[in-house]
C-alpha positions in Angstrom: 10.8 -34.8 5.7 13.2 -32.2 4.4 14.9 -32.6 1.0 18.1 -34.3 0.4 21.1 -32.5 -1.2 23.9 -33.9 -3.3 27.4 -33.6 -2.0 28.5 -31.6 -5.1 25.8 -29.1 -4.4 27.1 -28.6 -0.9 30.7 -28.4 -2.1 29.7 -25.7 -4.6 27.8 -23.8 -1.9 30.9 -23.7 0.4 33.6 -23.4 -2.2 34.7 -27.0 -1.4 34.4 -26.4 2.4 36.8 -23.5 2.2 38.2 -22.4 5.5 37.2 -18.9 4.6 33.6 -20.0 4.8 34.0 -21.7 8.2 31.9 -19.9 10.8 32.2 -22.2 13.8 33.5 -25.5 15.1 31.9 -27.7 17.7 32.6 -31.2 19.1 30.6 -32.9 16.4 31.6 -30.9 13.3 32.3 -27.7 11.5 29.7 -25.1 10.5 30.1 -23.3 7.1 28.3 -20.5 5.5 27.1 -21.5 2.1 25.4 -19.7 -0.8 23.2 -21.2 -3.5 23.2 -20.0 -7.1 19.8 -18.3 -6.4 21.5 -16.2 -3.7 20.1 -18.0 -0.7 22.5 -18.2 2.3 22.8 -21.4 4.2 24.4 -22.7 7.3 26.0 -26.1 6.6 27.1 -28.4 9.3 29.7 -31.0 8.2 29.9 -33.7 10.9 33.1 -35.5 11.9 33.2 -39.2 11.1 32.0 -41.0 14.2 29.2 -43.5 15.1 28.1 -41.3 17.9 27.8 -38.3 15.6 25.9 -40.4 13.1 23.3 -41.0 15.8 23.1 -37.3 16.5 22.8 -36.6 12.8 19.8 -38.9 12.6 18.2 -37.4 15.7 18.5 -33.9 14.3 16.8 -35.0 11.1 14.1 -36.8 13.1 13.3 -33.8 15.2 13.8 -30.9 12.8 12.4 -32.8 9.9 9.2 -33.4 11.8 8.7 -30.2 13.7 8.6 -26.5 12.6 8.3 -23.6 14.9 9.3 -19.9 14.8 11.8 -20.5 17.6 13.3 -23.7 16.3 16.1 -23.5 13.7 14.7 -24.6 10.3 16.4 -27.6 8.7 16.4 -27.1 4.9 18.1 -30.3 3.8 20.7 -33.0 4.5 23.3 -35.0 2.6 24.4 -38.6 3.1 27.1 -39.8 0.7 29.8 -42.2 1.6 31.1 -41.1 5.0 29.8 -37.6 4.7 26.9 -36.6 7.0 25.9 -33.0 6.4 23.0 -30.9 7.7 21.8 -27.8 5.9 20.0 -25.1 7.9 18.6 -21.6 7.2 21.4 -19.1 7.8 20.9 -16.9 10.8 22.6 -13.5 10.1 23.1 -12.5 13.7 24.8 -15.7 14.7 25.0 -17.2 18.1 23.6 -15.5 21.2 26.9 -16.2 23.0 28.6 -13.9 20.6 26.4 -11.0 21.7 26.6 -11.7 25.4 30.4 -11.9 25.3 31.3 -9.3 22.7 34.6 -7.9 21.7 35.1 -4.3 22.9 34.3 -2.9 19.5 31.0 -4.8 19.2 27.6 -3.5 20.2 25.8 -5.1 23.2 22.2 -6.1 23.3 19.6 -3.6 24.6 17.2 -4.8 27.3 14.1 -5.1 25.0 16.2 -7.3 22.8 17.2 -9.5 25.7 13.6 -9.8 26.8 12.5 -10.7 23.3 15.2 -13.4 23.2 14.3 -14.8 26.6 10.6 -15.0 25.6 11.4 -16.7 22.3 13.6 -19.4 23.9 10.9 -20.0 26.6 8.2 -20.2 23.9 10.3 -22.7 21.9 11.1 -24.9 24.9 7.4 -24.8 26.0 6.3 -25.9 22.6 8.8 -28.8 22.6 8.0 -29.9 26.1 4.2 -29.6 26.1 2.7 -29.2 22.6 4.5 -31.5 20.2 2.8 -34.9 19.7 6.0 -36.5 20.9 7.4 -34.1 23.5 11.1 -33.2 23.0 13.6 -32.5 25.8 16.6 -30.6 24.5 19.1 -31.4 27.3 21.8 -28.9 26.2 20.3 -25.4 26.3 22.9 -22.6 26.4 23.7 -19.3 24.7 25.8 -21.3 22.2 22.8 -23.2 20.8 20.6 -20.2 20.5 20.8 -18.5 17.0 19.5 -15.1 16.1 17.9 -14.1 12.8 18.1 -10.7 11.3 15.4 -9.4 13.6 17.0 -11.0 16.7 14.3 -13.7 16.9 15.9 -16.6 18.7 16.1 -20.1 17.1 17.0 -23.1 19.3 19.5 -25.4 17.6 21.8 -28.4 18.3 19.3 -31.2 19.0 21.9 -34.0 18.8 21.5 -34.8 22.5 17.7 -34.5 22.7 15.2 -37.1 23.8 11.5 -37.8 23.1 8.8 -38.3 25.7 5.5 -39.9 24.6 2.8 -38.0 26.5 0.2 -40.8 25.8 2.2 -43.2 28.0 1.5 -42.4 31.7 3.9 -44.3 33.8 6.5 -43.6 36.5 9.4 -43.9 34.0 8.0 -41.1 31.8 7.3 -38.9 34.8 10.8 -39.5 36.3 12.3 -38.8 32.9 10.6 -35.4 32.6 11.5 -34.4 36.2 15.2 -35.3 35.5 15.8 -34.2 31.9 12.8 -31.8 31.3 13.6 -29.9 34.5 17.3 -29.8 33.5 16.1 -27.8 30.5 14.4 -25.5 33.0 17.6 -25.2 35.0 19.6 -24.4 31.8 17.0 -21.8 30.8 17.4 -20.2 34.2 21.2 -20.2 33.7 20.6 -18.6 30.3 18.5 -15.8 31.9 21.3 -15.0 34.3 23.7 -14.8 31.4 21.3 -12.4 29.6 21.2 -10.2 32.7 24.8 -10.3 33.7 26.9 -11.4 30.7 28.3 -14.2 32.9 27.4 -17.9 33.1 25.8 -19.2 36.3 29.1 -21.0 37.1 31.0 -17.7 36.8 28.4 -16.0 39.0 28.6 -18.6 41.7 32.2 -17.7 42.3 31.2 -14.2 43.3 27.5 -14.3 44.3 25.0 -16.6 46.1 22.4 -17.0 43.3 19.7 -17.9 45.8 20.0 -14.4 47.3 20.7 -12.5 44.1 17.2 -11.1 43.8 16.7 -10.4 47.5 19.9 -8.4 48.2 20.0 -5.0 46.3 23.8 -4.8 46.5 24.2 -8.2 44.9 21.6 -7.2 42.3 23.3 -4.0 41.2 26.8 -5.6 41.3 25.7 -8.5 39.2 23.7 -7.0 36.3 25.6 -6.0 33.2 26.8 -2.4 33.4 25.2 -1.4 30.0 21.7 -2.2 31.5 22.1 0.2 34.5 20.4 3.5 34.2 18.2 2.6 31.2 15.0 2.6 33.2 14.5 -1.2 33.2 15.8 -2.0 36.7 12.4 -3.3 37.9 12.1 -5.6 34.9 15.6 -6.9 35.4 14.8 -7.6 39.1 11.7 -9.5 38.2 13.6 -11.6 35.6 16.2 -12.5 38.2 13.3 -13.9 40.4 12.2 -16.1 37.5 15.8 -17.2 36.9 16.2 -18.1 40.6 13.1 -20.2 40.5 14.4 -22.1 37.4 17.7 -23.0 39.1 16.2 -24.3 42.3 18.5 -27.2 43.5 15.8 -29.8 43.5 14.1 -30.5 40.1 10.6 -30.8 41.5 10.9 -27.3 43.0 11.3 -25.8 39.5 8.4 -24.7 37.3 7.7 -26.2 34.0 8.7 -24.3 30.9 5.0 -23.6 30.1 4.5 -22.1 33.5 7.6 -19.9 33.0 6.6 -18.8 29.5 3.0 -18.0 30.6 4.3 -15.8 33.4 6.8 -14.1 31.3 4.4 -13.3 28.4 1.9 -11.9 30.9 4.5 -9.5 32.3 6.4 -8.5 29.2 4.4 -9.4 26.1 2.2 -6.3 25.8 4.8 -4.0 27.4 7.4 -4.9 24.7 4.8 -5.6 21.9 5.7 -9.3 21.7 3.1 -11.7 20.5 1.9 -14.5 22.9 2.7 -17.0 20.1 -0.9 -18.4 20.3 -0.5 -19.4 16.6 2.2 -21.9 17.6 1.6 -22.4 21.4 -1.5 -22.9 23.3 -0.7 -20.9 26.4 -4.0 -21.4 28.1 -3.2 -24.9 29.3 -1.3 -23.8 32.3 -3.2 -23.1 35.5 -0.2 -21.9 37.5 -0.5 -18.4 39.0 2.0 -15.6 38.7 2.8 -15.9 42.5 3.8 -19.5 42.2 6.4 -18.6 39.6 8.1 -15.7 41.3 7.8 -16.8 45.0 11.3 -17.7 46.2 
């Protein structure tokens, strides 16, 4: 379990929760940037007072206090005093992925190798949660807003307040049904994230202009959909291949979608060596999937 922190320590780190240190606000609380006397930077989430949010607070501690992975945001500590419920994370200097996919005009956009690195990292983290943890974890809320980027643009999955556990040692119809419904929702959300990485638009936004089931099969749709900054950089075939993966992930019926481990194994086979990205074998046993490449990309 991670260490507890006193409320006065958190107040000192954030200058009494100064608005100048607020870096984001969500439905369950406000995120602040904090700084310890030793110079360490922190991300401090101060939850709003609610019974529902207290449950999410405990769930985040249970998951992030139990599991550590290079693609899961590190929980450093927490604070419980009176009505205060505060979570303290490692600060991620490049912020949320959504900021990079929807930048202001003056901001720099992500290059294709960075996008592939991010996609692979999120896939690795979800695969580990779904298949490797002793109690499998389904996130249920994957989006560009819950993916944080460290100084090297390594992605970290955050926001586990809506997650659920699956006990892999209990083989019953309820567990199977739960994974097909919620686990495959993570797969769908990951596919939506891939489209956002490719186009700069959410799947909902794309559906207003394109038929996503035909996006990888119609060249005119393909070139009209991808983000302009990626065109002419020599990665068109890679983008095309990733769109095929995304389309497979967002199949309308959950049982038609691959598992996250199948998706990750395929992606690392294609892009790992090409972009010098480790297969993550130190934190993920990628040999447990027997699914072939053709099964993933066939539409």
